[in-house]
N, C-alpha and C positions, 0 to 999 in steps of 0.2 A: 762784312758780307754776311748774308743769312746763312744759317747752318744747313738747311735743306737745299741741296743743289742737285741739278740734273745734268746729264751729259748732253751737250749740244753738238759736239764734233770730236774729230780725231785728227791729230797731227800725222800727216803722211810722209813728210820729208821736206827738204829745202827747196826753195824757189829762188835761184840765183845765189849770190855769195854774201849778201848783206844781212842775213838773219831772218829774212822773210821765209815763211813756211806755207806749204800747201795743207789745207784743212778740208776734210770730208765732213759734210753735215750728217749728224745722226738721224735727222728726219728726212733728208733728201731735199729739203728746201733751204735757201741761203739768205734770203732778204733780211730775216730777223738777226742774222749775225752782224750786219752792218752797224747795229746800235750798241754793240758790246764795248764797254770801257775798262772793266776789270773782270778777270776770270781766275779760276783755279785750275791749274794743270795737275793731272793725277795719273799715276801709274802704279798699280798695286797699292802699297802702303805709303808711297812717296807722294808728297803734294808740294806745290809751289804756287803761291798767289802772286799774280803779276798784272800789270796794266797793259792794255792794248794800245799800241802806238798808231797802228793803221790797219784797215781792212779793205780789201777790194774783191770784187767777184770776177771769176773766170767762167769757163764752160764746165759746169758741174763741179766746181771747186771754189774755195775761198782762199785768198792769200792774206795771211796775218803777219804782222810784225809785233812781237811782244817785247816789252821793256826788259833789258838784260840779256836778250838772245840776239847776238850781233854778228854771227857768221854762220856759214853753212855747216861747219863742224858743231857749233852750238845746237843748231836745229836737229842734227842727227842724234844728239843725246836725248832729245824729246820725241823722236819718232815713235809712233804708236801710243803716245800719251793721250788721255782723254781731256777734253775741255769742258769744265763744269761751270754753271752759272746758276743764280737763284731762279726759281720757277718763273718769275715775272718776265724774265728775258728770253725764255724758251719760245719756240714756235707756238703760236696760239692754236689751240685744239679746235677741230671741227666736230660735228656730230659723229658719234661712233669712233672717236679717236681717244687714245689714252697714252699717257707717258708710261714707258716700260717700268719705271721705278714705282708707279702707282699700282701696277699689277703684281709686283713681287709681294709675297706674304699674304696675298688674298687666298681665301679658301675656295677650292674647286668643289662645287656642290652639285648633287644630282637629285632631281625630283622625279621619282618613278611612279608607276601605277600602284605600287604597294600602299595600302591604306596606312601603314605605319609611317610612311615617309611623306604623306600629304600635308601634315601640319608643319613639319620641320624638315627641310631638305637634309639629306645625308651628306656629311662632309667627307668627300672622297680623298682629299689630300690638300697640300699647300703648294701654291705656285712659288717656286724658288728662283726662276729666271725666265726670260723670254729670249729665244734664240732665233737667228735667221736661218731658215732652211731654203732648199732649192725652190720650193713652191710657195713660200710665204713664211710667216712666223710660226714658231712652235712654243707652246707653254711647257716648261720643264716642271713636273709635278712630283713631289715626294708623297707617296701614298700614305694614308692614315691607317694606323693599326686598329683603330676603333671602328672603322667603317664596316657595317654589317651587309652592305649591298654588293661587296666584292669578296671573293673567296680568300681564305687565309693564304693559299698558295700564291696568289697574285700580289699580296701585300708585301711580301718579304723576299729578299735575295737568299741564296743558299747559305750565306754567312749570318743570316738573321737580321741584317740591316734593312731599313725601309727601302722598298723598291722605288726607283725613279722612272717615270714614263714621260714620253713626249706626246702632247696633244696638239694637233693642228689648230691654230687660232684663226678659224674661219666660221662662217655661219652654219655650215653643216655639222660642226662638232661643238661649237660654243654658242650658248644662248645669251641671256641677259648678263651684262657686265655692270656691277654696282660697286665701284671703287670706294664710295662713301661708306658702305657697310662691309666692304672687304670680301665680296663674293663674286665668283664667276661661275655661271651655270654650265655644266657638262650636259650635252644633249643625248649621248649614247654611252653606255657602260662598256660595250664591246671594244671600244677604242683602247681600253686599258689592258686588253689581253696580249 
């Protein structure tokens, strides 16, 4: 299997007693899961490569049978584990869609009206994760100590560590996303306060 793998689903629990499990799709779509033959199951630092014996679709759920997982008690051991596959088996992207893994480690940049920032956008911070919030996705950003467009008080926590902020991942707060160059444009600095 390829080394760069992405999460396509999560094991949610047993379906019956023969080792079949309920799987929630990471993308919310399920058709692409029907083509999977081999996957990596992962939880924290633990990993298990396994073959897919069968896949069927239900109502907003997929039912998987993995080789070597043969009972409901076996499935319970893997509850909450991630299912990873090579990128080519993931849900195909549409316009203005990105894989979460591609957004991690991108620089959050701001292009303001300051003539000093017109040639080169200021790097505000680094995206460390993408989280699901009640109203949509949130970018978790570790603020950069070298950014001159935000005050020193906003950059650090009381203990001196880099401050982490959440930025709503929507068109009001985020502009151009360029994963090839590793940048995501922040539209407003006030969201960091």
